[in-house]
N, CA, C and O of each residue as an XYZ file, in Angstrom:
760
protein
N      12.423    -16.474    -22.321
C      12.778    -16.093    -21.046
C      11.907    -14.954    -20.583
O      11.534    -14.092    -21.379
N      11.574    -14.937    -19.294
C      10.746    -13.878    -18.677
C      11.620    -12.694    -18.372
O      12.700    -12.863    -17.805
N      11.185    -11.473    -18.734
C      11.965    -10.211    -18.386
C      11.936    -10.000    -16.921
O      10.913    -10.122    -16.247
N      13.079     -9.683    -16.462
C      13.242     -9.338    -14.981
C      12.524     -8.062    -14.727
O      12.541     -7.109    -15.507
N      11.850     -8.097    -13.521
C      11.189     -6.846    -13.120
C      12.166     -6.058    -12.141
O      12.383     -6.438    -10.991
N      12.732     -4.925    -12.708
C      13.546     -4.139    -11.988
C      13.052     -2.656    -12.016
O      12.693     -2.128    -13.069
N      13.048     -2.038    -10.871
C      12.471     -0.632    -10.877
C      12.811     -0.027     -9.555
O      13.626     -0.495     -8.760
N      12.100      1.066     -9.400
C      12.231      1.912     -8.023
C      11.074      2.681     -7.807
O      10.203      2.831     -8.664
N      11.043      3.216     -6.577
C       9.930      4.046     -6.261
C      10.221      5.450     -6.903
O      11.282      6.043     -6.705
N       9.262      5.914     -7.642
C       9.384      7.140     -8.395
C       8.442      8.304     -7.774
O       7.329      8.125     -7.277
N       9.095      9.473     -7.904
C       8.350     10.686     -7.446
C       7.119     11.011     -8.392
O       7.224     10.807     -9.602
N       6.069     11.468     -7.897
C       4.928     11.923     -8.685
C       4.948     13.437     -8.768
O       3.956     14.003     -9.227
N       5.948     14.108     -8.379
C       6.082     15.474     -8.438
C       5.806     15.922     -9.918
O       6.399     15.386    -10.854
N       4.881     16.928    -10.096
C       4.599     17.361    -11.465
C       3.510     16.652    -12.083
O       3.140     16.964    -13.215
N       2.918     15.642    -11.377
C       1.837     14.844    -11.937
C       2.177     13.346    -11.928
O       3.318     12.943    -12.152
N       1.161     12.557    -11.665
C       1.323     11.096    -11.700
C       2.034     10.643    -12.875
O       2.944      9.821    -12.770
N       1.665     11.147    -14.036
C       2.272     10.624    -15.360
C       3.782     10.914    -15.457
O       4.502     10.276    -16.226
N       4.253     11.916    -14.636
C       5.716     12.216    -14.664
C       6.486     10.974    -14.082
O       7.616     10.718    -14.498
N       5.894     10.222    -13.144
C       6.520      9.095    -12.612
C       6.847      8.040    -13.639
O       7.867      7.358    -13.532
N       5.979      7.897    -14.649
C       6.250      7.026    -15.718
C       7.455      7.421    -16.526
O       8.308      6.591    -16.841
N       7.532      8.805    -16.891
C       8.670      9.214    -17.594
C       9.963      9.089    -16.856
O      11.011      8.801    -17.435
N       9.875      9.315    -15.538
C      11.117      9.154    -14.709
C      11.516      7.637    -14.637
O      12.708      7.334    -14.701
N      10.630      6.764    -14.517
C      10.948      5.396    -14.476
C      11.483      4.887    -15.837
O      12.468      4.149    -15.848
N      10.899      5.239    -16.929
C      11.436      4.846    -18.203
C      12.791      5.444    -18.434
O      13.620      4.786    -19.063
N      13.070      6.576    -18.001
C      14.301      7.190    -18.235
C      15.517      6.439    -17.645
O      16.662      6.653    -18.044
N      15.212      5.547    -16.674
C      16.338      4.649    -16.163
C      16.096      3.199    -16.633
O      16.712      2.264    -16.121
N      15.239      3.036    -17.561
C      15.084      1.698    -18.185
C      14.406      0.667    -17.199
O      14.651     -0.538    -17.253
N      13.572      1.212    -16.335
C      12.875      0.295    -15.365
C      11.815     -0.602    -16.137
O      11.299     -0.236    -17.193
N      11.570     -1.665    -15.588
C      10.428     -2.621    -16.066
C       9.356     -2.596    -14.996
O       8.267     -3.115    -15.241
N       9.592     -2.028    -13.828
C       8.580     -1.916    -12.764
C       8.802     -0.606    -12.001
O       9.873     -0.001    -11.960
N       7.604     -0.221    -11.370
C       7.593      1.116    -10.753
C       6.748      1.081     -9.501
O       5.740      0.375     -9.491
N       7.090      1.794     -8.449
C       6.185      2.049     -7.364
C       6.015      3.503     -7.113
O       6.974      4.268     -7.217
N       4.821      3.910     -6.784
C       4.527      5.323     -6.562
C       3.681      5.488     -5.338
O       3.126      4.516     -4.828
N       3.570      6.704     -4.856
C       2.584      7.042     -3.863
C       1.551      7.608     -4.748
O       1.877      8.157     -5.800
N       0.276      7.498     -4.364
C      -0.844      7.973     -5.193
C      -1.179      9.386     -4.805
O      -2.032      9.992     -5.454
N      -0.549      9.969     -3.759
C      -0.824     11.288     -3.329
C       0.460     11.618     -2.473
O       1.363     10.791     -2.346
N       0.496     12.909     -1.875
C       1.604     13.254     -0.972
C       1.625     12.234      0.100
O       0.583     11.985      0.705
N       2.785     11.595      0.396
C       2.832     10.445      1.398
C       2.924     11.020      2.810
O       2.827     10.214      3.736
N       3.091     12.244      3.075
C       3.142     12.829      4.446
C       1.907     13.687      4.783
O       1.926     14.464      5.737
N       0.858     13.537      4.003
C      -0.408     14.194      4.297
C      -1.404     13.181      4.443
O      -1.291     12.140      3.797
N      -2.439     13.378      5.273
C      -3.492     12.506      5.498
C      -4.417     12.456      4.239
O      -4.773     11.356      3.815
N      -4.783     13.509      3.681
C      -5.865     13.473      2.596
C      -5.414     14.360      1.380
O      -4.520     15.201      1.476
N      -6.068     14.116      0.301
C      -5.808     14.861     -0.978
C      -7.126     15.001     -1.672
O      -8.061     14.222     -1.483
N      -7.163     16.027     -2.484
C      -8.393     16.211     -3.307
C      -8.611     15.023     -4.294
O      -7.620     14.397     -4.671
N      -9.735     14.712     -4.690
C     -10.028     13.646     -5.639
C      -9.216     13.790     -6.858
O      -8.924     14.916     -7.259
N      -8.829     12.723     -7.479
C      -8.143     12.744     -8.749
C      -9.057     13.255     -9.800
O     -10.227     12.872     -9.813
N      -8.590     14.124    -10.714
C      -9.373     14.509    -11.841
C      -9.296     13.734    -12.934
O      -8.212     13.185    -13.135
N     -10.334     13.517    -13.830
C     -10.268     12.566    -14.947
C      -9.208     12.764    -15.841
O      -8.693     11.792    -16.393
N      -8.791     13.996    -16.065
C      -7.549     14.267    -16.856
C      -6.315     13.799    -16.291
O      -5.441     13.448    -17.083
N      -6.083     13.732    -15.010
C      -4.976     13.120    -14.387
C      -4.968     11.653    -14.467
O      -3.911     11.039    -14.606
N      -6.052     11.100    -14.390
C      -6.299      9.609    -14.495
C      -5.901      9.156    -15.890
O      -5.111      8.233    -16.093
N      -6.473      9.835    -16.795
C      -6.273      9.502    -18.282
C      -4.779      9.769    -18.715
O      -4.186      9.026    -19.498
N      -4.197     10.939    -18.118
C      -2.716     11.156    -18.480
C      -1.853     10.081    -18.024
O      -0.833      9.787    -18.648
N      -2.235      9.445    -16.903
C      -1.466      8.235    -16.380
C      -1.725      7.052    -17.203
O      -0.799      6.474    -17.772
N      -2.971      6.655    -17.294
C      -3.400      5.476    -18.046
C      -3.012      5.427    -19.482
O      -2.671      4.351    -19.972
N      -3.040      6.522    -20.192
C      -2.829      6.588    -21.603
C      -1.505      7.070    -22.005
O      -1.223      7.302    -23.180
N      -0.626      7.232    -20.941
C       0.777      7.759    -21.212
C       1.426      6.787    -22.207
O       1.379      5.569    -22.030
N       2.067      7.392    -23.318
C       2.721      6.630    -24.393
C       3.703      5.541    -23.803
O       3.798      4.434    -24.332
N       4.404      5.890    -22.722
C       5.504      4.953    -22.259
C       4.937      4.028    -21.218
O       5.682      3.155    -20.771
N       3.668      4.124    -20.772
C       3.001      3.216    -19.850
C       3.265      1.740    -20.063
O       3.587      0.990    -19.141
N       3.119      1.375    -21.263
C       3.274      0.016    -21.826
C       4.630     -0.539    -21.689
O       4.812     -1.752    -21.795
N       5.614      0.305    -21.451
C       7.012     -0.199    -21.153
C       7.199     -0.869    -19.787
O       8.056     -1.721    -19.554
N       6.360     -0.422    -18.961
C       6.363     -1.003    -17.541
C       5.525     -2.215    -17.327
O       4.308     -2.209    -17.509
N       6.214     -3.270    -16.932
C       5.513     -4.580    -16.785
C       4.689     -4.522    -15.457
O       3.627     -5.141    -15.380
N       5.122     -3.856    -14.515
C       4.392     -3.813    -13.193
C       4.515     -2.357    -12.597
O       5.562     -1.717    -12.496
N       3.288     -1.965    -12.233
C       3.232     -0.715    -11.511
C       2.294     -0.774    -10.285
O       1.171     -1.265    -10.396
N       2.735     -0.295     -9.156
C       1.846     -0.505     -7.969
C       2.239      0.715     -7.036
O       3.230      1.420     -7.226
N       1.365      0.863     -6.042
C       1.434      2.019     -5.169
C       1.803      1.592     -3.758
O       1.619      0.435     -3.379
N       2.328      2.542     -2.980
C       2.600      2.334     -1.599
C       1.799      3.329     -0.833
O       1.762      4.508     -1.184
N       1.110      2.846      0.279
C       0.298      3.732      1.046
C       1.200      4.710      1.819
O       2.385      4.438      2.009
N       0.628      5.876      2.273
C       1.398      6.883      3.022
C       1.785      6.349      4.356
O       1.159      5.455      4.927
N       2.843      6.936      4.825
C       3.449      6.432      6.038
C       2.640      6.867      7.388
O       2.997      6.411      8.474
N       1.643      7.679      7.289
C       0.956      8.154      8.465
C      -0.191      7.067      8.839
O      -0.695      7.089      9.962
N      -0.557      6.189      7.937
C      -1.615      5.210      8.171
C      -1.116      4.264      9.262
O       0.004      3.756      9.207
N      -1.973      4.045     10.246
C      -1.657      2.966     11.273
C      -3.057      2.351     11.669
O      -3.831      2.925     12.436
N      -3.292      1.220     11.119
C      -4.570      0.669     11.343
C      -4.724     -0.010     12.742
O      -5.797     -0.494     13.103
N      -3.620     -0.020     13.493
C      -3.626     -0.480     14.941
C      -3.617      0.725     15.932
O      -3.489      0.570     17.146
N      -3.761      1.922     15.331
C      -3.666      3.033     16.209
C      -4.617      3.087     17.425
O      -5.790      2.739     17.285
N      -4.168      3.491     18.549
C      -4.987      3.525     19.740
C      -5.744      4.802     19.939
O      -6.744      4.831     20.655
N      -5.252      5.931     19.274
C      -5.830      7.262     19.348
C      -7.045      7.252     18.457
O      -6.874      7.040     17.257
N      -8.267      7.465     18.936
C      -9.446      7.334     18.055
C      -9.411      8.323     16.801
O      -9.876      7.947     15.725
N      -8.913      9.452     16.937
C      -8.816     10.419     15.755
C      -7.765      9.909     14.752
O      -7.995      9.918     13.543
N      -6.652      9.482     15.255
C      -5.598      8.989     14.392
C      -6.090      7.716     13.661
O      -5.894      7.557     12.456
N      -6.719      6.840     14.415
C      -7.396      5.697     13.736
C      -8.430      6.007     12.719
O      -8.446      5.414     11.640
N      -9.278      6.905     13.030
C     -10.245      7.367     12.034
C      -9.611      7.957     10.744
O     -10.072      7.695      9.633
N      -8.531      8.769     10.935
C      -7.778      9.332      9.847
C      -7.179      8.188      9.023
O      -7.160      8.246      7.793
N      -6.697      7.162      9.700
C      -6.042      6.019      8.975
C      -7.067      5.310      8.074
O      -6.780      5.005      6.917
N      -8.198      5.067      8.591
C      -9.232      4.417      7.852
C      -9.607      5.218      6.695
O      -9.643      4.677      5.590
N      -9.892      6.462      6.834
C     -10.221      7.392      5.775
C      -9.191      7.459      4.785
O      -9.491      7.342      3.597
N      -7.967      7.640      5.160
C      -6.711      7.694      4.269
C      -6.641      6.470      3.360
O      -6.563      6.584      2.137
N      -6.675      5.207      4.039
C      -6.583      4.011      3.383
C      -7.619      3.932      2.273
O      -7.286      3.683      1.114
N      -8.867      4.145      2.636
C     -10.007      4.115      1.694
C      -9.724      5.034      0.465
O      -9.884      4.657     -0.695
N      -9.282      6.294      0.831
C      -8.932      7.226     -0.244
C      -7.799      6.770     -1.203
O      -7.839      6.918     -2.424
N      -6.826      6.221     -0.536
C      -5.640      5.657     -1.321
C      -6.075      4.479     -2.123
O      -5.716      4.387     -3.297
N      -6.801      3.602     -1.585
C      -7.344      2.450     -2.418
C      -8.088      2.870     -3.580
O      -7.921      2.335     -4.676
N      -9.004      3.927     -3.353
C      -9.829      4.397     -4.424
C      -8.883      5.073     -5.463
O      -9.112      4.809     -6.643
N      -7.978      5.807     -5.210
C      -6.972      6.373     -6.029
C      -6.275      5.286     -6.954
O      -6.343      5.302     -8.183
N      -5.618      4.372     -6.222
C      -4.982      3.299     -6.880
C      -5.852      2.451     -7.812
O      -5.403      1.947     -8.841
N      -7.087      2.324     -7.412
C      -8.083      1.596     -8.274
C      -8.336      2.417     -9.516
O      -8.353      1.884    -10.626
N      -8.541      3.773     -9.330
C      -8.766      4.621    -10.521
C      -7.625      4.573    -11.532
O      -7.866      4.655    -12.736
N      -6.342      4.437    -11.044
C      -5.118      4.225    -11.860
C      -4.978      2.807    -12.291
O      -3.974      2.512    -12.939
N      -5.836      1.918    -12.019
C      -5.795      0.507    -12.413
C      -4.568     -0.123    -11.887
O      -3.978     -0.924    -12.611
N      -4.102      0.156    -10.666
C      -3.020     -0.485    -10.069
C      -3.428     -1.731     -9.393
O      -4.477     -1.646     -8.754
N      -2.834     -2.852     -9.398
C      -3.191     -4.006     -8.852
C      -3.076     -4.081     -7.360
O      -3.878     -4.728     -6.687
N      -2.043     -3.394     -6.834
C      -1.785     -3.476     -5.346
C      -1.400     -2.113     -4.697
O      -0.782     -1.252     -5.323
N      -1.775     -1.980     -3.493
C      -1.339     -0.808     -2.610
C      -0.696     -1.374     -1.486
O      -1.321     -1.940     -0.589
N       0.642     -1.229     -1.505
C       1.473     -1.732     -0.359
C       1.309     -0.993      0.930
O       1.473      0.226      0.985
N       1.000     -1.693      1.928
C       0.609     -1.103      3.233
C       1.386     -1.761      4.425
O       1.481     -2.979      4.575
N       1.966     -0.753      5.312
C       2.579     -1.307      6.629
C       1.281     -1.585      7.439
O       0.423     -0.705      7.513
N       1.129     -2.703      8.007
C      -0.050     -3.142      8.791
C      -0.360     -2.113      9.925
O      -1.507     -1.684     10.046
N       0.639     -1.713     10.751
C       0.398     -0.813     11.845
C       1.164     -1.162     12.961
O       1.830     -2.198     12.962
N       1.130     -0.309     14.017
C       1.867     -0.379     15.250
C       0.891     -0.321     16.403
O       0.022      0.550     16.424
N       1.009     -1.239     17.379
C      -0.008     -1.327     18.386
C       0.267     -0.244     19.504
O      -0.589      0.025     20.347
N       1.497      0.358     19.463
C       1.731      1.539     20.358
C       1.605      1.153     21.853
O       1.204      1.991     22.661
N       1.946     -0.115     22.238
C       1.882     -0.539     23.561
C       0.706     -1.261     24.019
O       0.647     -1.781     25.133
N      -0.258     -1.293     23.134
C      -1.565     -2.097     23.447
C      -1.336     -3.613     23.436
O      -2.124     -4.357     24.019
N      -0.299     -4.064     22.800
C       0.024     -5.500     22.670
C      -0.284     -5.979     21.320
O      -1.101     -5.402     20.602
N       0.398     -7.090     20.945
C       0.296     -7.732     19.632
C      -1.119     -8.126     19.311
O      -1.637     -7.756     18.258
N      -1.787     -8.901     20.229
C      -3.151     -9.444     19.991
C      -4.113     -8.232     19.742
O      -4.732     -8.210     18.679
N      -4.278     -7.232     20.648
C      -5.111     -6.188     20.299
C      -4.798     -5.413     19.076
O      -5.680     -4.876     18.406
N      -3.473     -5.355     18.776
C      -3.048     -4.659     17.522
C      -3.509     -5.433     16.357
O      -3.958     -4.860     15.364
N      -3.411     -6.768     16.445
C      -3.866     -7.637     15.260
C      -5.403     -7.472     15.069
O      -5.937     -7.296     13.974
N      -6.061     -7.551     16.282
C      -7.550     -7.413     16.197
C      -7.915     -6.129     15.538
O      -8.798     -6.155     14.681
N      -7.321     -4.994     15.849
C      -7.697     -3.664     15.245
C      -7.239     -3.629     13.836
O      -7.911     -2.968     13.044
N      -6.146     -4.276     13.404
C      -5.779     -4.258     11.961
C      -6.888     -4.984     11.235
O      -7.442     -4.429     10.286
N      -7.243     -6.193     11.626
C      -8.207     -7.005     11.014
C      -9.595     -6.253     10.844
O     -10.142     -6.231      9.742
N     -10.143     -5.647     11.932
C     -11.340     -4.985     11.887
C     -11.266     -3.717     10.951
O     -12.226     -3.361     10.267
N     -10.105     -3.091     10.972
C      -9.917     -1.866     10.090
C      -9.891     -2.253      8.623
O     -10.455     -1.548      7.787
N      -9.242     -3.365      8.300
C      -9.238     -3.801      6.829
C     -10.652     -4.128      6.535
O     -11.155     -3.714      5.490
N     -11.345     -4.851      7.391
C     -12.841     -5.290      7.095
C     -13.622     -4.003      6.892
O     -14.396     -3.896      5.941
N     -13.436     -3.046      7.752
C     -14.224     -1.772      7.626
C     -13.944     -1.083      6.313
O     -14.897     -0.610      5.693
N     -12.794     -0.991      5.866
C     -12.460     -0.299      4.613
C     -13.047     -1.126      3.471
O     -13.653     -0.561      2.560
N     -12.885     -2.435      3.497
C     -13.461     -3.291      2.374
C     -14.889     -3.215      2.293
O     -15.452     -3.264      1.200
N     -15.612     -3.080      3.533
C     -16.974     -2.986      3.487
C     -17.502     -1.738      2.753
O     -18.492     -1.760      2.021
N     -16.747     -0.638      3.013
C     -17.105      0.585      2.243
C     -16.714      0.579      0.756
O     -17.411      1.147     -0.084
N     -15.575     -0.082      0.450
C     -15.127     -0.080     -0.904
C     -15.384     -1.477     -1.572
O     -14.436     -2.183     -1.916
N     -16.588     -1.827     -1.733
C     -16.997     -3.230     -2.139
C     -16.536     -3.576     -3.550
O     -16.255     -4.732     -3.865
N     -16.463     -2.493     -4.434
C     -16.108     -2.779     -5.927
C     -14.654     -2.567     -6.243
O     -14.206     -2.882     -7.346
N     -13.885     -2.024     -5.270
C     -12.457     -1.806     -5.582
C     -11.681     -3.038     -5.871
O     -11.640     -3.989     -5.091
N     -10.987     -2.992     -7.163
C     -10.195     -4.132     -7.522
C      -8.795     -4.167     -6.944
O      -8.215     -5.224     -6.692
N      -8.299     -3.012     -6.754
C      -6.906     -2.900     -6.060
C      -6.906     -3.614     -4.799
O      -7.781     -3.384     -3.964
N      -5.848     -4.593     -4.569
C      -5.697     -5.343     -3.447
C      -4.737     -4.658     -2.436
O      -3.861     -3.880     -2.813
N      -4.932     -4.968     -1.191
C      -3.969     -4.449     -0.144
C      -2.816     -5.486     -0.131
O      -3.039     -6.694     -0.043
N      -1.557     -4.949     -0.225
C      -0.479     -5.868     -0.201
C       0.220     -5.528      1.150
O       0.873     -4.500      1.324
N       0.016     -6.506      2.102
C       0.566     -6.244      3.514
C       2.096     -6.462      3.449
O       2.582     -7.526      3.068
N       2.821     -5.402      3.838
C       4.249     -5.422      3.715
C       4.834     -5.969      5.045
O       4.481     -5.482      6.119
N       5.723     -6.973      4.968
C       6.460     -7.330      6.140
C       7.176     -6.224      6.699
O       7.592     -5.338      5.953
N       7.378     -6.179      8.042
C       8.040     -5.147      8.738
C       9.365     -5.703      9.360
O       9.637     -6.902      9.405
N      10.138     -4.720      9.822
C      11.459     -5.168     10.422
C      11.370     -5.422     11.918
O      12.360     -5.820     12.532
N      10.218     -5.203     12.512
C      10.003     -5.542     13.911
C      10.426     -4.319     14.839
O      10.663     -4.498     16.034
N      10.508     -3.099     14.250
C      10.924     -2.001     15.078
C       9.810     -1.575     15.934
O       8.662     -1.670     15.498
N      10.052     -1.080     17.203
C       9.115     -0.588     18.025
C       7.990     -1.591     18.250
O       8.199     -2.761     18.571
N       6.772     -1.054     18.058
C       5.561     -1.972     18.247
C       4.897     -2.256     17.024
O       3.685     -2.474     17.022
N       5.629     -2.274     15.901
C       5.072     -2.634     14.629
C       4.613     -4.024     14.557
O       5.266     -4.945     15.045
N       3.501     -4.182     13.955
C       2.918     -5.604     13.809
C       3.256     -6.068     12.340
O       3.145     -5.240     11.436
N       3.628     -7.241     12.084
C       3.900     -7.773     10.819
C       5.334     -8.110     10.592
O       5.780     -8.210      9.449
N       6.056     -8.285     11.640
C       7.441     -8.713     11.485
C       7.686    -10.233     11.391
O       8.751    -10.708     10.997
N       6.754    -10.869     11.733
C       6.687    -12.357     11.573
C       5.739    -12.858     10.667
O       4.628    -12.328     10.682
N       5.976    -13.850      9.816
C       5.055    -14.401      8.850
C       3.839    -14.800      9.501
O       2.754    -14.661      8.937
N       3.959    -15.334     10.764
C       2.733    -15.770     11.515
C       1.655    -14.565     11.678
O       0.442    -14.755     11.583
N       2.196    -13.411     11.913
C       1.336    -12.203     12.141
C       0.618    -11.848     10.851
O      -0.585    -11.588     10.866
N       1.350    -11.834      9.713
C       0.754    -11.583      8.411
C      -0.238    -12.588      8.116
O      -1.336    -12.249      7.676
N       0.084    -13.908      8.341
C      -0.880    -15.017      8.112
C      -2.111    -14.929      8.835
O      -3.184    -15.251      8.326
N      -1.978    -14.453     10.144
C      -3.151    -14.322     11.057
C      -4.229    -13.261     10.459
O      -5.449    -13.427     10.466
N      -3.544    -12.157      9.948
C      -4.330    -11.038      9.382
C      -5.104    -11.641      8.280
O      -6.327    -11.500      8.299
N      -4.517    -12.323      7.281
C      -5.053    -12.793      6.172
C      -6.108    -13.902      6.472
O      -7.101    -14.029      5.755
N      -5.892    -14.620      7.443
C      -6.837    -15.741      7.832
C      -8.144    -15.101      8.526
O      -9.245    -15.648      8.471
N      -7.927    -14.020      9.112
C      -9.032    -13.417      9.975
C      -9.926    -12.411      9.340
O     -11.028    -12.148      9.822
N      -9.438    -11.814      8.204
C     -10.274    -10.814      7.581
C     -11.402    -11.532      6.913
O     -11.338    -12.741      6.693
N     -12.444    -10.793      6.585
C     -13.669    -11.326      5.967
C     -13.410    -11.667      4.482
O     -14.035    -12.590      3.961
N     -12.535    -10.971      3.814
C     -12.320    -11.061      2.437
C     -10.800    -11.247      2.147
O     -10.115    -10.337      1.679
N     -10.308    -12.496      2.458
C      -8.845    -12.631      2.370
C      -8.328    -12.591      0.887
O      -7.145    -12.384      0.615
N      -9.261    -12.796     -0.008
C      -8.879    -12.778     -1.444
C      -8.456    -11.356     -1.832
O      -7.867    -11.157     -2.894
N      -8.758    -10.346     -0.961
C      -8.432     -9.001     -1.381
C      -7.161     -8.494     -0.757
O      -6.837     -7.307     -0.743
N      -6.459     -9.491     -0.238
C      -5.029     -9.233      0.361
C      -4.030     -9.968     -0.354
O      -4.329    -11.009     -0.938
N      -2.824     -9.492     -0.355
C      -1.621    -10.257     -0.823
C      -0.512     -9.831      0.043
O      -0.759     -8.991      0.908
N       0.688    -10.306     -0.077
C       1.729    -10.078      0.760
C       2.946     -9.497     -0.104
O       3.373    -10.035     -1.126
N       3.433     -8.330      0.456
C       4.571     -7.729     -0.075
C       5.787     -8.164      0.858
O       5.867     -7.703      1.997
N       6.694     -9.020      0.381
C       7.821     -9.498      1.158
C       8.937     -8.598      0.915
O       9.505     -8.567     -0.177
N       9.311     -7.771      2.024
C      10.375     -6.922      1.967
C      11.590     -7.529      2.574
O      11.750     -7.599      3.793
N      12.504     -7.999      1.628
C      13.579     -8.837      2.187
C      14.533     -8.178      3.224
O      15.064     -8.817      4.132
N      14.705     -6.858      3.015
C      15.565     -6.183      4.091
C      14.835     -6.138      5.438
O      15.470     -6.226      6.489
N      13.520     -6.003      5.408
C      12.696     -6.056      6.574
C      12.713     -7.362      7.308
O      12.903     -7.415      8.523
N      12.506     -8.452      6.528
C      12.478     -9.735      7.218
C      13.834    -10.167      7.653
O      13.911    -10.907      8.634
N      14.938     -9.776      7.017
C      16.315    -10.049      7.451
C      16.415     -9.329      8.875
O      16.824     -9.946      9.858
N      16.046     -8.075      8.929
C      16.279     -7.322     10.165
C      15.353     -7.949     11.290
O      15.673     -7.847     12.474
N      14.256     -8.567     10.908
C      13.309     -9.141     11.818
C      13.849    -10.490     12.337
O      13.290    -11.076     13.264
N      14.961    -10.976     11.713
C      15.574    -12.278     12.144
C      15.437    -13.493     11.230
O      15.797    -14.622     11.564
N      14.893    -13.183     10.055
C      14.851    -14.271      9.078
C      16.132    -14.201      8.272
O      16.621    -13.140      7.884
N      16.639    -15.395      8.048
C      18.007    -15.382      7.291
C      17.876    -16.300      6.003
O      18.837    -16.443      5.246
């Protein structure tokens, strides 16, 4: 019988490796983390000692699945040029960090069109993902597009929108879907 994956989002306070200890202390088999402070755009690069402390942690093998969630500031559909540039840079930085930690996925809220409309929002999200993937050609960590609840101008509350993003990017094999059941229920799926 396959072991159930049960876990939670864990704090990285005190170091990335501390999240492993916190997760194992509640007998988790899965864990999600932020790869840096989730309310700041950028962070210093990870030091090799930090990466190795995470990868070689004695309890790391107890976790069947570990993945990351992108920070909440990133908006690939942003209409403000500086905000959009920050979003691209932050996503590239977080994908790099997740890849250094050998995490398979970085969960990402696709973005909010902020009044520009769904189609322009989708266009911007697709071109943004393509731009980041062009810069990070060798990164193995995949972007996991998270379904949204449909609040405000958020894109991704319908499976059709997520499917459009995947179909239109240049490298769809570098994307997966994170199905947030609470979000899709709120978006009207039952």
